[in-house]
RODO-2510 file (C-alpha; in nm, 4 decimals, decimal comma):
residues 219
     n   res          X          Y          Z
     1     m     2,0187     8,4909     9,0298
     2     v     2,1519     8,8465     9,0336
     3     l     1,9133     9,0713     8,8409
     4     s     1,5870     8,9431     8,9928
     5     p     1,6679     9,0162     9,3598
     6     f     1,8066     9,3576     9,2644
     7     l     1,4828     9,4480     9,0837
     8     e     1,2811     9,3072     9,3761
     9     g     1,4642     9,5451     9,6065
    10     m     1,3839     9,8380     9,3798
    11     e     1,0176     9,7385     9,3643
    12     e     1,0007     9,7007     9,7442
    13     y     1,0861    10,0684     9,7668
    14     g     0,8149    10,1587     9,5147
    15     a     1,0057    10,1697     9,1868
    16     q     0,8299    10,0471     8,8745
    17     t     1,0384     9,8170     8,6569
    18     y     0,9909     9,6774     8,3082
    19     l     1,1989     9,3727     8,2199
    20     v     1,2790     9,2746     7,8605
    21     y     1,4849     8,9738     7,7511
    22     t     1,6688     9,0501     7,4283
    23     s     1,7036     8,6749     7,3687
    24     e     1,3265     8,6623     7,3183
    25     l     1,3047     8,9592     7,0814
    26     k     1,3529     8,9711     6,7075
    27     i     1,5665     9,2836     6,6870
    28     t     1,6883     9,3756     6,3403
    29     p     2,0623     9,4575     6,3548
    30     c     2,1560     9,8204     6,2945
    31     t     2,2914     9,8638     5,9408
    32     g     2,4868    10,1794     6,0234
    33     e     2,3144    10,3936     5,7594
    34     m     2,2499    10,6607     6,0276
    35     h     1,9042    10,7314     5,8901
    36     c     1,8120    10,8163     6,2509
    37     w     2,0677    11,0978     6,2542
    38     y     2,0956    11,2426     5,9063
    39     k     1,7547    11,1938     5,7435
    40     r     1,4921    11,1700     6,0170
    41     p     1,6593    11,2370     6,3547
    42     g     1,5150    11,0226     6,6297
    43     e     1,3435    10,7730     6,3988
    44     c     1,4785    10,4266     6,3251
    45     i     1,4329    10,2945     5,9741
    46     h     1,3667     9,9413     6,1017
    47     q     1,0037     9,8696     6,1856
    48     d     1,0237     9,5955     6,4467
    49     v     0,9743     9,5349     6,8196
    50     m     1,2157     9,8164     6,9047
    51     q     0,9532    10,0710     6,7969
    52     e     0,7417     9,9736     7,0973
    53     l     1,0451     9,9615     7,3256
    54     y     1,1532    10,3128     7,2237
    55     l     0,8303    10,4451     7,3783
    56     k     0,9020    10,2724     7,7103
    57     i     1,2726    10,3577     7,7127
    58     r     1,2005    10,7261     7,6552
    59     q     0,9877    10,7300     7,9715
    60     a     1,2365    10,5448     8,1927
    61     e     1,4516    10,7272     8,4479
    62     v     1,7113    10,4493     8,4571
    63     l     1,8352    10,2041     8,1938
    64     i     1,9699     9,8824     8,3451
    65     l     2,1743     9,6625     8,1135
    66     a     2,1894     9,3066     8,2448
    67     t     2,4135     9,0606     8,0644
    68     p     2,6492     8,7705     8,1165
    69     v     3,0076     8,8106     8,0014
    70     y     3,0121     8,6401     7,6638
    71     i     3,2960     8,7388     7,4246
    72     p     3,2163     9,0111     7,5339
    73     i     2,8321     9,0162     7,5360
    74     p     2,5555     8,8170     7,3636
    75     g     2,4852     8,9249     7,0057
    76     r     2,1226     9,0203     7,0684
    77     m     2,2221     9,2438     7,3576
    78     q     2,4714     9,4163     7,1294
    79     n     2,1956     9,4579     6,8680
    80     f     1,9777     9,6197     7,1340
    81     i     2,2524     9,8625     7,2378
    82     n     2,3273     9,9532     6,8763
    83     r     1,9602    10,0203     6,8142
    84     l     1,9557    10,2842     7,0904
    85     c     2,1217    10,5228     6,8440
    86     p     1,7909    10,6942     6,7440
    87     l     1,7526    10,8118     7,1046
    88     i     2,0770    11,0102     7,0827
    89     l     2,0695    11,3632     6,9452
    90     p     2,2992    11,4169     6,6417
    91     q     2,4706    11,7143     6,7999
    92     l     2,8294    11,6665     6,9086
    93     v     3,0185    11,8182     7,1998
    94     k     3,3790    11,7957     7,3137
    95     e     3,4515    11,6664     7,6637
    96     g     3,8236    11,6649     7,7317
    97     e     3,9720    11,4805     7,4371
    98     r     3,6558    11,2812     7,3634
    99     t     3,3663    11,3480     7,1270
   100     r     3,0299    11,2973     7,2979
   101     a     2,6602    11,3534     7,2403
   102     r     2,3431    11,3331     7,4516
   103     f     1,9954    11,1865     7,4531
   104     h     1,7115    11,3670     7,2785
   105     a     1,5183    11,5992     7,5088
   106     d     1,2226    11,3607     7,5261
   107     v     1,4374    11,0783     7,6700
   108     k     1,4080    11,0887     8,0495
   109     i     1,6939    10,8501     8,1292
   110     k     1,9373    11,0009     8,3803
   111     k     2,1435    10,6957     8,4740
   112     v     2,2760    10,3752     8,3165
   113     l     2,3535    10,0807     8,5447
   114     l     2,5203     9,7512     8,4551
   115     v     2,4314     9,4170     8,6130
   116     s     2,6560     9,1347     8,4943
   117     t     2,7530     8,7768     8,5736
   118     g     3,0452     8,5680     8,4593
   119     g     3,1834     8,2182     8,4958
   120     w     3,5473     8,3129     8,5494
   121     w     3,6921     8,3997     8,8898
   122     e     3,8237     8,7533     8,8539
   123     t     3,6430     9,0877     8,8336
   124     g     3,8898     9,1885     8,5614
   125     n     3,6948     8,9646     8,3252
   126     f     3,4185     9,2297     8,3332
   127     e     3,6319     9,5209     8,2116
   128     t     3,5118     9,5123     7,8489
   129     v     3,1438     9,4755     7,9419
   130     t     3,1738     9,7585     8,1936
   131     m     3,3414     9,9825     7,9376
   132     i     3,0560     9,9242     7,6903
   133     a     2,8026    10,0398     7,9501
   134     k     3,0205    10,3346     8,0567
   135     e     3,0681    10,4504     7,6980
   136     l     2,6952    10,4273     7,6282
   137     a     2,6233    10,6489     7,9283
   138     a     2,8954    10,8983     7,8360
   139     n     2,7884    10,9138     7,4715
   140     a     2,4302    10,9786     7,5807
   141     g     2,5294    11,2485     7,8300
   142     v     2,4021    11,0693     8,1408
   143     e     2,5534    10,9248     8,4591
   144     f     2,7049    10,5784     8,4747
   145     a     2,5722    10,4523     8,8079
   146     g     2,8172    10,1633     8,8360
   147     a     2,8491     9,7923     8,7653
   148     l     2,6992     9,5231     8,9876
   149     i     2,9124     9,2270     8,8885
   150     r     2,9117     8,8706     9,0154
   151     p     3,2130     8,6601     8,9125
   152     h     3,1863     8,2765     8,9163
   153     a     2,8144     8,3234     8,9702
   154     f     2,7461     7,9507     8,9250
   155     l     2,8964     7,8918     9,2707
   156     m     2,6081     8,0806     9,4308
   157     k     2,4143     7,7550     9,3974
   158     k     2,4792     7,3894     9,4735
   159     e     2,2531     7,1164     9,3402
   160     g     2,0018     7,3787     9,2292
   161     a     1,9683     7,5574     9,5641
   162     f     2,1373     7,8708     9,6905
   163     t     2,4317     7,8124     9,9204
   164     e     2,4553     8,0059    10,2457
   165     k     2,6889     8,2510    10,0759
   166     g     2,4595     8,2664     9,7740
   167     q     2,1677     8,3592     9,9983
   168     e     2,3808     8,6293    10,1563
   169     i     2,4562     8,7780     9,8146
   170     v     2,0858     8,7683     9,7220
   171     g     2,0152     8,9693    10,0379
   172     l     2,2832     9,2214     9,9455
   173     l     2,1376     9,2557     9,5959
   174     k     1,7926     9,3315     9,7372
   175     e     1,9410     9,5932     9,9671
   176     a     2,1325     9,7418     9,6734
   177     g     1,8052     9,7643     9,4805
   178     r     1,6321     9,9399     9,7683
   179     s     1,9240    10,1814     9,8029
   180     f     1,9273    10,2560     9,4308
   181     a     1,5528    10,3226     9,4228
   182     r     1,5678    10,5302     9,7419
   183     e     1,8824    10,7354     9,6882
   184     g     1,9845    10,6820     9,3263
   185     v     2,3213    10,5416     9,4336
   186     i     2,4769    10,2189     9,5589
   187     a     2,7516    10,2384     9,8212
   188     p     3,1011    10,1331     9,7034
   189     e     3,1219     9,8719     9,9789
   190     m     2,7978     9,7189     9,8501
   191     f     2,9461     9,6741     9,5023
   192     e     3,2516     9,5094     9,6601
   193     a     3,0519     9,2758     9,8855
   194     i     2,8385     9,1519     9,5951
   195     s     3,1530     9,0761     9,3922
   196     e     3,3655     8,9163     9,6645
   197     p     3,5226     8,5747     9,5898
   198     l     3,3349     8,2626     9,6951
   199     v     3,6427     8,0382     9,6678
   200     t     4,0096     8,0838     9,5829
   201     h     4,1107     8,1327     9,2207
   202     d     4,2934     7,7996     9,2082
   203     a     3,9983     7,6149     9,3637
   204     m     3,7541     7,7580     9,1097
   205     i     3,9727     7,6609     8,8142
   206     a     4,0133     7,3076     8,9511
   207     m     3,6374     7,2730     9,0032
   208     y     3,5574     7,4066     8,6581
   209     n     3,8098     7,1882     8,4787
   210     a     3,6896     6,8792     8,6650
   211     w     3,3312     6,9569     8,5624
   212     i     3,4350     7,0009     8,1973
   213     a     3,6294     6,6743     8,2070
   214     r     3,3261     6,4853     8,3392
   215     a     3,1006     6,6445     8,0812
   216     m     3,3371     6,5518     7,7967
   217     k     3,3755     6,1969     7,9276
   218     g     2,9995     6,1510     7,9266
   219     r     2,9594     6,2491     7,5598
***
């Protein structure tokens, strides 16, 4: 509901996108041996689907991480992020009080953007997911372009169809995609409009609890 219209907007402005679902990939978890840093920098010891993805990622100008909030993110998405380590040069720098690094010279990524959905009402529920994306960008020495977040995303639809407000958000997401492809940035007010509440906090909790109660009763 959220990623697709954003990518459509980017493509309308001429950007080329390549979409990968980590849930469909067999990604071997990183074992933390740091073979890619200390023995053969830039090369992952695991020979799996990530080897092909490394080639595509190295050529990309932007890395978009799209994930639902899930304690805090799905395991396969975390595996994917961990396996990006070979793309980072094992040469440390100090920025303020933090230790950082940067991508290898052959990695063309300049920005990392987060697109995320959640079932809970508040934007605060996205803080951990946003921090993961921010830290990845900082540790790779590139810009964090922001977080397009959509709380209580399930309320964008009713009975399988987009509500009027849901359609409005889809339009905003397409415009955000066009803006990002055109200018490399998304206006702060665009982030806010995409995340704005669809109902009150109390109303959402009541709706959700009623749905859970019906589901449990029907077991």
